[in-house]
VEXDREN-475920 format. One record per residue: x, y, z of N, C-alpha, C in turn; residue number from 1. Coordinates in steps of 0.001 Angstrom, whole numbers. Each point is the difference from the previous one (the first is absolute). Layout:
<pts>
      n.X      n.Y      n.Z     ca.X     ca.Y     ca.Z      c.X      c.Y      c.Z  seq
        X        Y        Z        X        Y        Z        X        Y        Z  NUM
...
</pts>
This chain:
<pts>
      n.X      n.Y      n.Z     ca.X     ca.Y     ca.Z      c.X      c.Y      c.Z  seq
    -8256     8562   -12725     -575     -134     1434      738     1275      737    1
     -912      775      725      579     1013      865      829     -552     1274    2
      950      605      277      838     -183     1312     -867      140     1190    3
      153     -541      866     -374      236     1307      655     1183      620    4
     -543      724      939      754     1192      766     1202     -501      423    5
     1234      144      -48     1342     -135      471      354     1138      858    6
      480     -253     1339      501     1045      903     1443     -411      169    7
      765      943     -807     1793     -535       77      668      511     1241    8
     -748      679      945      369      247     1613     -881     -271      796    9
     -322    -1257      428     -893     -370      957      525      174     1257   10
     -220      858      671      202      229     1370      -89     -880     1123   11
    -1141     -423     -235     -486    -1297     1259      517    -1225     -317   12
      175     -398    -1143      779    -1283     -502     1591       66      511   13
      756     1199     -257     1031      173       36      536      130     1651   14
    -1098      376      773      -96      -35     1482       12    -1334      497   15
    -1037     -705     -516     -137    -1408      233     1313     -959       58   16
      273      212    -1266     1433     -802     -463     1090      338      847   17
       76     1322      152     1385      575      983     -273     -540     1292   18
    -1192      323      595     -132     -582     1246     -203    -1597      337   19
      -41     -776    -1184      223    -1322      -62    -1497     -821      755   20
    -1150      677     -318    -1170     -132      451     -544    -1124     -564   21
      251     -617    -1248     -860    -1041     -376      999    -1465      501   22
    -1051     -638      544      609    -1275      826      230    -1193    -1086   23
     -779      107    -1152      108    -1089    -1010       35      844    -1381   24
      608     -451     -973      218      762    -1462    -1356      -17     -460   25
     -330     1020     -854    -1142      238     -804      301     -749    -1343   26
    -1355     -683     -184       50     -930    -1017     -678      590    -1290   27
      594     -146     -954     -773      488    -1237     -187    -1315    -1134   28
     -961      -88     -548     -406    -1116     -988     -215     1050    -1170   29
      866      132    -1036     -355      641    -1606     -295     -977    -1003   30
    -1194      -78     -183     -676     -736     -924      172      860    -1449   31
      815     -512    -1026      143      454     -911     1600      286     -434   32
      490      666     1064     1278      446      250      710      350    -1234   33
     -691      977     -724      770      433    -1131      668     1547      141   34
     1228     -292     -158      905     1229      437      795       -2     1268   35
     -466     -989      716      688     -367     1204     -858      947     1053   36
      302      -98     1376     -633      281      744      -24     1619       87   37
    -1120      722      516      -76     1372      -43     1180      622     1143   38
      413     1082     -639      906      575     1103     -599      416     1338   39
    -1106      119       42     -752      549     1435      475    -1004     1076   40
      346    -1352      -96      297    -1013      622     1644      177      527   41
      763      881     -539     1410      258      444     -199      528     1109   42
     -700      844      330      152      593     1270     -229     -751     1574   43
     -322    -1313     -158     -261     -800      913     1346     -790      173   44
     1019      227     -963     1205     -496      368       65    -1546      -64   45
      572     -660     1153      102    -1312      236    -1152     -376      611   46
     -899      584      186    -1190     -118      656    -1331     -738     -939   47
      393      -22    -1153     -819     -771     -931      211    -1309     -889   48
     -625     -498     -126     -143    -1169     -843     -764      -66    -1221   49
      632      -60    -1254    -1083      141    -1186      116    -1256     -815   50
     -964     -814     -259     -344     -887     -879     -693      519     -911   51
      384     -597    -1262     -508      368    -1265       11    -1026     -977   52
    -1278      -12     -431     -187    -1349    -1409     -818      830     -756   53
       36     -672    -1120     -424      399    -1312     -232     -891    -1187   54
     -493      151    -1042       54     -691    -1103      -94      682    -1276   55
     1124      335     -492       15      774    -1212     -646     -846    -1259   56
      216      584    -1185     -575     -591    -1240      262    -1293     -104   57
     1653     -109      -47      451    -1204     -608     -205    -1106     1109   58
      133      375     1377     -240    -1126     1027    -1339     -319     -394   59
    -1090      894       82    -1195     -221       11     -230     -991     -977   60
      730      121    -1461     -459    -1013    -1073      505    -1371      434   61
     1188      -43      573      500    -1537      271     -851     -269     1023   62
     -454      662      977    -1176     -821      969    -1059     -332     -750   63
     -667      810     -918     -966     -490     -696      128    -1326     -963   64
     1442     -124     -764       22    -1115     -469      291    -1011      836   65
      401      102     1107      209    -1275      943    -1268     -427      292   66
     -854     1032      152    -1454     -667      412    -1096     -291    -1167   67
      797       23    -1119    -1065     -334    -1399     -764      935     -622   68
      235     1446      661     -870      882     -282      640      745    -1173   69
     -907      605    -1131      676      927     -920     -407     1422      -28   70
</pts>
């Protein structure tokens, strides 16, 4: 899968964070969470909350067995 465009020097985001303009943290829901959060979120520093969840193959098999699915 191709990566989405990633700006490693987001001037506007940097300005917003440096001037403490976010009243509440930015919330990211990462479905799948393979490889950890994308590096783009680092620019929000302590103004981001990342919640990730996913089901890898081993976990998926355990869920299937627990539900009686083959």
